[in-house]
N, C-alpha and C positions, 0 to 999 in steps of 0.2 A: 504493500500500500504506500502511495506517495505521501510524504510528510506534508502536513498543512503548514505553510509558512506564514509568519506575521509580517513579511515584507516581500516586495518584489521591485526590481530595478525599472525605473522609468526612463532614465538616460544615464549613460556611462561613457565619459569622453576623456581623452588625454590631449595635452598640448605637445607641440614639438619639443619643448623643454623637459617633458616628462612629468608634468603636474597632472594629477587626475582629479576630475570632478564627477561625483556620482550622486544621483537623485533617486530616492526610494519612495514608493507609496507604502505606508506602514499602518498597522493597527496595534493599539495597546490600550489597557484600561485607562480611562480618562483621569482617574485619580493619580496616575503616575506621570502626568505631564509636568508636574512641578519638578520631579527628579530629572526628566529628560531636558527640561529647560535650563538646567544648570550647565549644560554643554553649549556654551555660547559660540563655539566655532561652527555650529551647525545652524543652518537656516531652516525654518519650519512653518508650516501652516496646517491647521487642524479643524476638524468639524466643530461647529459651534452650537452650544446649547441655546444660544439666543436666536439662532437663525432657523432652526428646524421646527416645524409645527409640532405641537405636543402629540397629536395623533400619530405622527411618524416617529417621534423621538422615543415613545414608549415601546416601539417595535425594534429598536436598535439592539444588536446582540449584547448580551450581558456576559460578564466573566465570572468564573468561580475558581478557587484554587484547584490545581490538579492533584494535590495531595493535602489532606486535612491534618496538618502537623501540630503537635502540642506546643503550647506556649512555654517559654523559658527565658532566662536572662539573656540579654543581648539582642541584636537585630536579625540574627540568622536562625531559622528553624532547622532542627536536625531531622532525622528520618523517622522519628517515633510519632505515630498517628494518635489523635485523640481517642478516648475510650469508646465513644459512641459516634462513629462516623455518620451513620444514617440520620441520627437526630440533628447533627451539626449541618449536614446538607439540607435537611428539611427546613431548619431555621433560616439558613442563607436564602433558599428559594422563596420562603414566605416573606422575608424582608424585601426581596426584589419585587415580588408581586404587590406588596403593600405600597412600595414607593411608586410603582406604576399607577396604582389605583388613586393614590393621593394626587399625583400629577393630573390625572384625568379629572378628578373632582375640582381641583383648582382651575383648570382650563374651562370646565363647564360653568364655573362661577364668573368667567370672563377675565381671569387673571392673565396678563401677558405671558407669552411663552418664556421670556427671559427669566421669569421667576417660577412659573409652573413646571418647567422642565428640571429645575435644580434638585428636587428630591431623588432624581435618577442618576446624578453625576457620579455617585460612588460606585455604581456597578456597571455602567455602560462602557462599551468599547469606543474608542475614538479613532477615526481614520485621518491620516495626515500625509503630508509631503515633507520629506527630510532631505536636505542637500548639504554637501560639504566636500572640501578638499582635505580636511584633517580629521581622520577617524581614530587615530591611535589612542587618544585619551579616553574617548567613549568606550572603545573596545577593551581597553585595559581595565577600566573600572566596572563595566557592565557585563562583559562576556566572562563572568567569574562566578564561582559558586557562592560567593558572599553577597551577590547582588539580589535584589528583589526578584523572585522567580520569573514573573511575567516580563520584567525588563531584561532579565538575563536571557530569556528565550528570544526576544527581539534582537539583542546584541549578537547572539550566536548565529541567528539567521542572516543578519547583515554581514557578519564576518565571513560566513560561508559563501554568500553571494558575491562579495568582493573578490574572493579567491577564485570563484568559478568564471566570472564575467571577463570578457575581453573588451576593453574600452575602445571606442571609436576615435581614431586620430582626427583632430580638427586643426585647421590652420587659423591664424588670426583673421578675424572677420567672419568666420563660420561659427554657428551658434549651438550651444548646449541647450536643448529645448525639451523639457519634460512634457509628455503627452503628445508630442509631435514625432512622426516617423521621418527619419532622415535617410536619404539614399544618395549615392553618387551615380551620375549618369556616365555615358561612354566617354565624356570629355573631362571626367573627374570633378565635375561641379556638384555641389551639394544641392539637393532638391528636398523640399519640405512638404509633408502631407498630414492632413488631419486624421482622426480615428477612422473615417470612412474612405481613406485614401483619395480624398480630394486635394489636388495640389494647391499649395499656398505660396504666396509671395513671402519674401523674408520678413517684411513688416507684419503681414497678417499672421505668419507663423509665430512671431514673438508675442503678438497680441493674444493669439489662441493659447499659447503655452501659459502665459501669465493668468489668463482667465480660468483655465483648467486648474491651475494650482490654487487660485482663489476659491473656485467653486467647490473644492473639497470641504469647505466649511458649511455648505448647505445644500449641495446637489449630489446625487449619486449616479445619474445617467450621463452619457456623453452629451457634449454641447456642440452646436454648429458655430460657424464663423459669425453669423448674425448675433447670436446670443453672446458669443465671446466679446464682440464689440460693445454690446450693452454693458457687460460686466466691466470691461476696461474703462468705459466712460464713468461708471459709478465709482471705480477705484481711483482714477487719476484726474478727473476733470471737476470734481466738486471743490467746495471751499476747504475741506480737509481731505488730504490724500492718504490712502491706505496702501502702502507700497510693499509690504512684506512679500507678496507673491512674485515681485520682480527680482527677488534675491536668488531665485532658482535658475535664472536665465543668465548665461555668461558666454564670453568668447575668449579664446586663449590670448595671453600677452605675447609679444614678440620675444624671441630667444636672444638674450644679451649676455655677454660675458664680463665685461669690465664694469667696475663700480661707477665710473664716470658715465658710461653709456646708460646704465640703469637709472642714475640720478637724472640725467637729461630726459630719459623716457618718462620718468615719474612726473617731472614738472611740465612736460609738454603734451602728455597724453591724457585725455579725459578718462576719468574712472579709476585711474591708479591712485590709491589713497595714501600709501606709506610703504616704507622699506624696513625690514627688520635687521637685527644685528648680524644675521647670517647672509645678508644681501639678497633676501628673497623679496620680490615685489608683491604687494597685496592690493586687493580691491575690496574694501569692507572686510568680511570674514573669509574671503576666498584668496588662496595663494596661487599666483600664476595665471589667473583668469580675471578678466574685467567683468565685474558684476553689473547687470543692467540697472540695478537700483542706483549705482553710483553715476550713471549717465543721465539720470532724470534731473531736469532743471530744478533748482531750488530744493535740493535733496534734504537740506537741514530741517525743513518743515514736514518731512514725510514721517508718517506714523508706522 
């Protein structure tokens, strides 16, 4: 039987200089987002309790421990199960059903979903998009038997997928685009396609990718270009811009050897934000790739 994974790769690319950017769609218990969010080198977008109607939210998959292990000192449960596994499972399931019922009652009373959905946050699974060039710290801490089991499972899945996947080589000016299919034609040019294999221009492909990354917060089905443009306008043309979905889109930086060349590149190239003590060039939280978020005008105001 094929193992059910908590992650799959949406886009996996490498630059001519050898930097690798990988984007995953993942799922994990919503209550563990606080732990995941401590890994600030990773960009993320997740399904939102404020955006999903209560009638749909109560149908989202719930999680339960895979083993009902006894309480003890410290943060790590050992291998000894509780004395009454059946009763423990029953109480867990009863608590989930009660949470769903209370959410429905609150919704029927007219309470907005941003509150009516909250009684279910403790047990629901969250779907999200996760991108980064730096995975070592996350894997070192979370792909470990001392980590929370559900986050541990995700980390081991990501580690395995990174080892299995062969990243696509991109040149500067070619784009890492989650949810977009990229192929090279006979002339070695990159061509972009949506989920229905409709060809997209580069501009539309970037818009489509950002919209899909944003839509993970409230939609589950594929979206077309028309809807993607609507989402893009809501994200980027209002009085307050919500730009986190643009962090998953990037293009490789040029390959440079000398420190002087790197400094000149940093000060003359849009989107390059800083250089570290090892002379690596960065764009936001991405090393070796220019992040689309850093190319957006007036980025200081972006949320």
